[in-house]
C-alpha positions as CSV (number, residue, x, y, z in Angstrom):
1,X,0.0,0.0,0.0
2,X,1.4,3.4,-0.9
3,X,1.5,6.5,1.4
4,X,-1.8,7.8,0.1
5,X,-3.5,4.4,0.9
6,X,-2.1,4.5,4.4
7,X,-3.2,8.1,4.9
8,X,-6.7,7.1,3.6
9,X,-7.0,4.2,6.1
10,X,-5.9,6.4,8.9
11,X,-8.2,9.3,7.9
12,X,-11.2,7.0,7.5
13,X,-10.5,5.4,10.9
14,X,-10.3,8.8,12.6
15,X,-13.4,10.0,10.8
16,X,-15.3,6.9,11.8
17,X,-14.3,7.0,15.4
18,X,-14.4,10.8,16.1
19,X,-16.8,12.5,13.8
20,X,-19.2,9.9,12.4
21,X,-20.3,8.6,15.8
22,X,-21.6,12.1,16.6
23,X,-23.7,12.6,13.5
24,X,-24.6,9.2,12.1
25,X,-27.8,7.7,13.5
26,X,-26.7,4.1,14.0
27,X,-30.1,3.0,15.4
28,X,-32.0,3.9,12.3
29,X,-32.8,1.5,9.5
30,X,-30.2,3.3,7.3
31,X,-27.2,1.1,6.5
32,X,-23.8,2.7,6.4
33,X,-23.4,4.0,2.8
34,X,-20.9,5.8,0.6
35,X,-20.7,7.1,-2.9
36,X,-17.4,6.2,-4.5
37,X,-16.1,8.1,-7.5
38,X,-13.6,6.0,-9.5
39,X,-11.1,6.9,-12.2
40,X,-10.0,4.1,-14.4
41,X,-7.2,3.5,-16.9
42,X,-8.1,4.5,-20.5
43,X,-10.5,2.0,-22.1
44,X,-11.2,0.1,-18.8
45,X,-14.5,1.5,-17.8
46,X,-16.6,-1.5,-18.9
47,X,-14.3,-4.1,-17.2
48,X,-14.3,-2.1,-13.9
49,X,-18.1,-1.7,-14.1
50,X,-18.5,-5.5,-14.6
51,X,-16.3,-6.2,-11.6
52,X,-18.2,-3.7,-9.4
53,X,-21.6,-5.3,-10.4
54,X,-20.4,-8.6,-9.1
55,X,-19.8,-7.2,-5.6
56,X,-22.8,-7.7,-3.2
57,X,-22.1,-4.5,-1.4
58,X,-22.1,-2.3,-4.6
59,X,-25.8,-1.4,-5.0
60,X,-25.6,0.9,-8.0
61,X,-23.0,1.8,-10.7
62,X,-23.0,4.6,-13.2
63,X,-20.6,5.5,-16.0
64,X,-20.1,9.3,-16.0
65,X,-18.3,11.9,-18.0
66,X,-15.8,14.3,-16.4
67,X,-12.9,13.9,-14.0
68,X,-14.2,10.6,-12.8
69,X,-15.4,7.6,-14.9
70,X,-17.7,5.7,-12.5
71,X,-19.9,6.5,-9.6
72,X,-20.7,3.5,-7.3
73,X,-23.1,3.3,-4.4
74,X,-21.8,1.1,-1.6
75,X,-23.7,-0.2,1.4
76,X,-22.4,-2.4,4.3
77,X,-23.6,-3.7,7.6
78,X,-21.2,-1.6,9.6
79,X,-18.9,1.3,9.1
80,X,-15.9,-0.9,9.7
81,X,-17.1,-3.2,6.9
82,X,-17.7,-0.2,4.6
83,X,-14.2,0.9,5.3
84,X,-12.8,-2.5,4.4
85,X,-14.9,-2.8,1.2
86,X,-13.7,0.6,-0.1
87,X,-10.1,0.2,1.0
88,X,-9.4,-3.4,0.1
89,X,-12.0,-4.3,-2.6
90,X,-12.8,-1.2,-4.7
91,X,-9.4,0.5,-4.5
92,X,-7.6,-2.8,-5.4
93,X,-9.6,-3.5,-8.5
94,X,-7.4,-4.0,-11.6
95,X,-7.3,-0.8,-13.7
96,X,-8.7,1.5,-11.1
97,X,-6.3,4.5,-10.9
98,X,-7.9,6.5,-8.1
99,X,-11.0,6.8,-5.9
100,X,-12.8,9.5,-4.0
101,X,-15.2,8.3,-1.2
102,X,-18.1,10.3,0.2
103,X,-19.6,8.7,3.3
104,X,-23.3,9.5,3.8
105,X,-24.0,10.8,7.3
106,X,-27.7,11.3,7.1
107,X,-30.6,10.7,4.7
108,X,-33.1,13.4,3.9
109,X,-36.4,12.5,2.3
């Protein structure tokens, strides 16, 4: 894992422990959820989309234009599991160059 990956794991752990516990309503029916923006290598969008669709925790995937190539909605049973999925499953996919993860802290209807 490179320095950015180590920083990401440390940041997500600190965020989970210190900030998220104050704002996230863990007792609600809302599962921990994140939107993950992925940048792929040139010409690899379809193969990455196919790999994401095979993951149970990835609920939605979209090909988009702009800085990022794919937006994925990820849900997990716990924040710890969500962190593991993003860090070790999505980021380690072949042909994924970078990710940006936005953790949902509340749902407004």
